[in-house]
Backbone as a ProteinNet text record, in pm:
[ID]
protein_1_A
[PRIMARY]
XXXXXXXXXXXXXXXXXXXXXXXXXXXXXXXXXXXXXXXXXXXXXXXXXXXXXXXXXXXXXXXXXXXXXXXXXXXXXXXXXXXXXXXXXXXXXXXXX
[TERTIARY]
5202.8	5289.9	5434.4	5521.2	5659.6	5736.2	5854.7	5931	5963.9	5995.9	6029.8	5909.6	5790.1	5669.8	5644.1	5674.2	5657.9	5753.7	5877.8	5976.3	5937.7	5892.3	5852.8	5735.9	5637	5520.5	5556.5	5651.9	5692.2	5773.5	5839.6	5919.1	5837.8	5717.9	5636.3	5564.6	5641	5590.6	5641.8	5564.3	5598.8	5735.1	5772.9	5905	6020.5	6009.9	6116.9	6119.3	6003.2	5997.2	6056.4	6027	6080.7	6231.9	6282.2	6426.8	6496.3	6442.9	6502.3	6496.5	6384.2	6371	6470.6	6488.2	6584.5	6726.7	6763.2	6897.9	6918.6	6815.5	6827.2	6845.1	6771.9	6788.7	6925.9	6976.4	7111.5	7214.4	7200.2	7295.2	7284.4	7163.9	7147.8	7211.3	7194.2	7256	7407.7	7462.4	7607.8	7666.8	7598.4	7647.1	7641.2	7536	7524.5	7625.7	7649.6	7739.1	7883.9	7934.1	8072.6	8080.1	8048.4	8048.3	8186.4	8292.4	8426.6	8459.6	8390.9	8412.4	8357.7	8262.5	8196.7	8229.4	8296.6	8330.6	8439.8	8432.2	8524.9	8667	8684	8818.9	8889.6	8815.2	8878.4	8868.8	8814.5	8804.3	8853.9	8856.2	8901.2	8786	8667.1	8550.9	8550.7	8507.3	8493.1	8354.7	8337.5	8210.8	8096.1	8118.4	8009.9	7965.3	8055.7	8017.1	7925.8	7951.1	7862.9	7725	7719.5	7589.9	7515.6	7587.9	7526.9	7472.4	7543.3	7497.9	7369.8	7365.5	7245.5	7127.6	7151.2	7044.2	6990.6	7080.6	7037.1	6958.1	7001.4	6929.8	6791.4	6783.1	6653.1	6562	6615.8	6535.6	6483.6	6567.9	6526.1	6415.8	6424.7	6319.6	6190.5	6200.8	6081.4	6010.6	6086.5	6025.9	5978.7	6058.5	6027.6	5901.1	5869.6	5747.1	5623.4	5642.6	5530.4	5484	5562.5	5525.1	5545.2	5443.8	5450.1	5439.9	5550.6	5545.7	5453.4	5379.5	5286.5	5356	5449.5	5520.1	5627.6	5643.5	5741	5883.6	5912.1	6047.4	6087.2	5998.1	6031.4	6040.3	5961	5974	6109.5	6159.2	6293.3	6401.3	6387.2	6489.5	6498.3	6383.7	6381.2	6343.3	6392.1	6360.9	6428.2	6360.1	6415.8	6529	6537.3	6641.2	6782.6	6814.7	6950.5	6977.1	6874.8	6899.5	6922	6851.6	6873.9	7011.3	7053.9	7187.4	7294.7	7278.6	7376.6	7379.6	7264.2	7259.2	7321.5	7298.8	7358.9	7511.3	7563.3	7708.6	7765.3	7698.4	7746.6	7742.4	7640	7630.5	7744.3	7771.6	7881.6	8015.4	8034.9	8160.4	8176.1	8068.2	8078	8103.6	8036.6	8053.3	8187.3	8256.6	8387.4	8500.4	8471.5	8576	8607.7
-2019.4	-2026.3	-2039.8	-1952.4	-1957.3	-2060.9	-2092	-2200.6	-2176	-2052.4	-2022.9	-2049.3	-2015.4	-2041.9	-2191.1	-2268.6	-2413.7	-2472.9	-2427.3	-2475.2	-2431.7	-2307.4	-2254.9	-2334.5	-2364.4	-2438.6	-2583.4	-2641.3	-2778.5	-2784.6	-2676.7	-2673.4	-2625.5	-2578.6	-2521.8	-2632.7	-2725.4	-2835.8	-2819	-2866.8	-2845.6	-2900.3	-3023.3	-3071.6	-2986.9	-2946.8	-2865.6	-2726.4	-2668	-2536.4	-2541.2	-2647.6	-2661.4	-2677.3	-2754.4	-2772.3	-2639.5	-2563.1	-2433.9	-2338	-2336.6	-2248.9	-2287.4	-2416.3	-2462.7	-2422	-2440.6	-2403	-2251.9	-2173.5	-2027.7	-1986.3	-2050.5	-2018.6	-2061.8	-2173.8	-2217.3	-2114.3	-2064.1	-1963.9	-1834	-1791.9	-1671.7	-1692.1	-1810.1	-1840.7	-1841.4	-1895.5	-1899.9	-1759.1	-1670	-1532	-1464.5	-1490.5	-1430.9	-1493.7	-1623.4	-1693.3	-1646.5	-1634.9	-1593.9	-1499.2	-1371.8	-1277.9	-1249.2	-1282	-1256.3	-1346.4	-1459.3	-1545.3	-1482.4	-1390.2	-1331.5	-1183.9	-1122.4	-981	-961.7	-852.4	-833.8	-802.7	-742.8	-707.5	-822.4	-917.1	-1022.6	-1160.5	-1170.8	-1301.9	-1292.8	-1406.3	-1410.2	-1390.8	-1363.8	-1343.9	-1203.5	-1194.3	-1064.2	-1005.8	-878.9	-812	-880.1	-918.2	-978.2	-1110.3	-1181.9	-1307.6	-1284	-1176.8	-1140.3	-1102.9	-1028.8	-992.9	-1116.7	-1211	-1336	-1415.8	-1413.7	-1481.7	-1417.8	-1285.4	-1215.4	-1243.8	-1240.2	-1268.6	-1410.3	-1506.7	-1645.6	-1666.7	-1604.4	-1617.6	-1554.3	-1434.4	-1367.9	-1444.9	-1493.2	-1570.3	-1699.2	-1763.6	-1887	-1864.8	-1756.5	-1727.3	-1687.1	-1606.7	-1566.7	-1689.2	-1779.8	-1900.4	-1995.2	-2007.5	-2104	-2073.7	-1945.9	-1913.4	-1923.1	-1944.9	-1965.8	-1842.5	-1736.5	-1615.4	-1636.4	-1605.9	-1619.4	-1480.8	-1427.2	-1294.6	-1294.4	-1186.7	-1176.9	-1135.2	-1042.8	-993.9	-1093.8	-1107.9	-1203	-1165	-1034.3	-989.5	-1040.7	-1032.6	-1075.5	-1227.4	-1297.9	-1443.6	-1484.9	-1410	-1438.6	-1407.7	-1295.8	-1252.3	-1344.3	-1388.5	-1472.5	-1616.2	-1667.7	-1804.9	-1902.2	-2008.5	-2098.4	-2188.1	-2216	-2308.1	-2251.8	-2130.7	-2080.8	-2047.8	-2001.9	-1968.5	-2094.8	-2202.7	-2328.3	-2385.5	-2376.7	-2424	-2340.8	-2208.3	-2119.2	-2135.4	-2145.1	-2162.5	-2294.5	-2398.1	-2527.6	-2520.6	-2452.4	-2437.7	-2359.1	-2250	-2170.7	-2251.5	-2331.3	-2413.7	-2515.3	-2578.6	-2675.6	-2607.1	-2489	-2416.5	-2375	-2327.8	-2284.2	-2402.9	-2512.9	-2627.8	-2697.1	-2668.8	-2730	-2655.5	-2536.7	-2463.2	-2525.9
-1735.9	-1619.8	-1668.9	-1618.3	-1660.6	-1578.9	-1624.4	-1564.6	-1417.1	-1381.9	-1242.7	-1152.7	-1201.2	-1122.4	-1106.6	-1209.9	-1200.1	-1097	-1100.4	-1003.1	-863	-849.7	-719.2	-661.9	-747.1	-697.6	-664.4	-736.7	-705	-575.9	-540	-417.1	-297.2	-320.7	-213.6	-136.5	-85.2	-4.5	137.9	234.9	375.4	416	380.9	424.9	371.2	246.3	188.7	250.8	276	339.7	480.2	553.6	689.5	684.9	588.7	575.3	543.5	448.5	413.1	530.8	602.8	719	827.9	850.5	950.4	912.6	786.9	742.7	754.2	722.4	734.3	880.1	970.6	1112.8	1164.2	1114.9	1154.1	1108.5	985.8	937.2	1016.4	1048.6	1130	1267.6	1325.1	1454	1443.2	1334.1	1316.3	1308.6	1242	1232.8	1369.5	1444.2	1577.9	1673.2	1660.2	1751.4	1736.6	1613.9	1592.1	1472.6	1493.9	1382.3	1324.7	1396.8	1344.2	1225.2	1213.6	1096.8	969.9	984.7	869.6	851.1	946.9	935.5	829.9	755.6	644.4	690	806.2	852	923	977	1056.8	993.6	874.4	810.2	666.9	604.1	464.6	366.8	416.6	328.8	270.1	147.2	81.8	113.6	80.7	107.5	32.5	-91.9	-170	-110.8	-43.7	18.2	138.4	210	320.9	272.6	161.7	104.7	55.4	-1.5	-46.6	71.9	182	302.5	355.9	359.4	406.7	314	182.6	86.5	104.9	119.5	133	262.1	369.7	495.9	486.4	430.8	415.4	321.3	212	117.3	180.3	257.3	323.4	424.4	498.3	595.8	525.1	420	344.9	287.5	228	171.6	280.9	386.6	491.7	569.1	587.1	660.6	572.9	443.7	353.7	279.8	281.9	210.5	61.5	-18.1	-163.2	-226.9	-279.2	-342.3	-464.3	-482	-595	-723.3	-715.1	-834.1	-875.9	-1006.3	-1060.1	-1022.8	-1017.5	-982.5	-845.4	-747.5	-611.6	-602.6	-684.3	-687.7	-744.2	-843	-896.6	-793.3	-726	-631.4	-509.8	-461	-340.6	-372.4	-483.6	-522.5	-426.5	-385.8	-284.1	-331.2	-459.6	-506	-486.9	-535.9	-511.9	-365.7	-294.5	-154	-72.1	-103.6	-32.2	-59.6	-184.5	-220.9	-151.5	-155	-94.1	57.6	120.2	265.8	307.8	229.1	261.5	254.7	152.3	142.3	259.7	297.7	410.3	539.6	559.4	680	684.3	573.1	567.3	593.5	534.3	556.4	702.4	763.8	902.9	995.7	970.7	1058.4	1039.6	928.9	907.2	978.1	1036.5	1108.9	1240.2
[MASK]
+++++++++++++++++++++++++++++++++++++++++++++++++++++++++++++++++++++++++++++++++++++++++++++++++

């Protein structure tokens, strides 16, 4: 078992999954509520930051609903640790406006 799988299995607990899913839904709601904060022409965010936001939201929902990718590549791409960290930062930034 490689290290990423060990971390993934240690994080695959219900309270943590619910927290990540909740944060991902909050971020999706924030984008729907005020898309001008995230649009590239009307905000100070760059394009790559928008892509990072979309990745974190998708990763959080994938992990939060309990989906476990079989291939190692997809487990690396949608790992819950960076997406949870990124989603938490985006939530704090949005709520500070």
